[in-house]
Every structure is written in C-alpha cells, then in structure tokens.
C-alpha positions in Angstrom: 107.6 62.8 201.6 103.9 63.0 202.7 102.7 63.1 199.1 104.7 59.9 198.4 103.1 58.2 201.4 99.6 59.4 200.3 100.2 57.9 196.9 101.4 54.6 198.5 98.4 54.5 200.8 96.0 55.2 197.8 97.7 52.4 195.9 97.3 50.0 198.7 93.7 50.9 199.2 93.0 50.5 195.5 94.7 47.1 195.5 92.8 46.0 198.6 89.5 46.8 196.8 90.6 44.8 193.7 91.1 41.2 194.8 93.0 40.3 191.6 96.6 39.7 192.6 98.0 39.6 189.1 99.4 43.1 189.3 101.1 42.4 192.6 102.3 39.1 191.3 103.9 40.8 188.3 105.6 43.3 190.6 106.9 40.6 192.9 108.1 38.3 190.0 110.2 41.1 188.6 112.1 41.7 191.9 115.7 40.6 192.2 115.4 39.4 195.8 115.6 35.8 196.7 113.2 33.7 198.7 115.5 33.9 201.6 115.5 37.7 201.4 111.7 37.7 201.5 111.5 35.3 204.5 114.1 37.3 206.4 112.2 40.6 205.6 108.9 39.2 206.8 110.4 37.7 209.9 112.0 41.0 210.8 108.7 42.8 210.0 106.7 40.4 212.3 109.1 40.6 215.2 109.5 44.4 215.1 105.8 45.1 214.6 105.0 43.0 217.7 107.4 45.0 219.9 106.3 48.2 221.5 109.3 50.1 220.3 107.8 52.3 217.6 111.0 54.2 217.1 113.0 51.0 216.4 110.3 49.9 213.9 110.2 53.3 212.2 113.9 53.4 211.8 113.9 49.9 210.3 111.0 50.7 208.0 112.6 54.0 206.8 115.8 52.1 205.9 114.0 49.7 203.6 114.6 49.8 199.9 111.9 50.1 197.2 111.9 46.3 196.6 111.5 45.5 200.3 108.6 48.0 200.5 107.0 46.3 197.5 107.2 42.9 199.2 105.7 44.3 202.4 102.9 46.0 200.5 102.1 42.8 198.7 102.2 40.8 201.9 99.8 43.1 203.7 97.4 43.2 200.8 97.4 39.4 200.4 97.1 38.9 204.2 94.1 41.3 204.3 92.4 39.3 201.5 93.0 36.0 203.4 91.6 37.6 206.6 88.4 38.7 204.6 87.9 35.1 203.3 
C-alpha cells in the first residue's frame, strides 16, 4: 500500500509542476459520476478536513473508490494552481 501512495504522491507532484490541466480534464471527463456526486464528495471532504477528528477523516478517505480519489486529486491540483496565481 505504501508503494501505491508513493506513486500517487509522485503523480500529484508531477501534475502540480505541469500547469496544463488537459490530462486531468480527460480523466475527469471519462468518469461516470454526476455533478451532484462531485459536489457531495467535495462538501464531505471540506467538512471532514476542517474537523480535528483525523481517524474519522482517514476512515472516510480509505473508503473512497478510485473515481472519487481521482476527483479529489484533480481538485487539490487545480486549487493549488489557483492559489499560486
């Protein structure tokens, strides 16, 4: 599992360095989730990340599917790019 996290971290870092969102956009456009699914996911993410209950956040995060993790990754990358602007 650590190797998978390292690969994800390296992928996020590489994406952060490259400010071209076309690869992220292609990944997001191919997902089967709805706009409502994305908004609910981001709302949960924001609320849980603002709480001090790390275990609750970790349990929620560990239960996410691959598509949800892709959405969160894209959100964090695009947010970081906006913050750098």
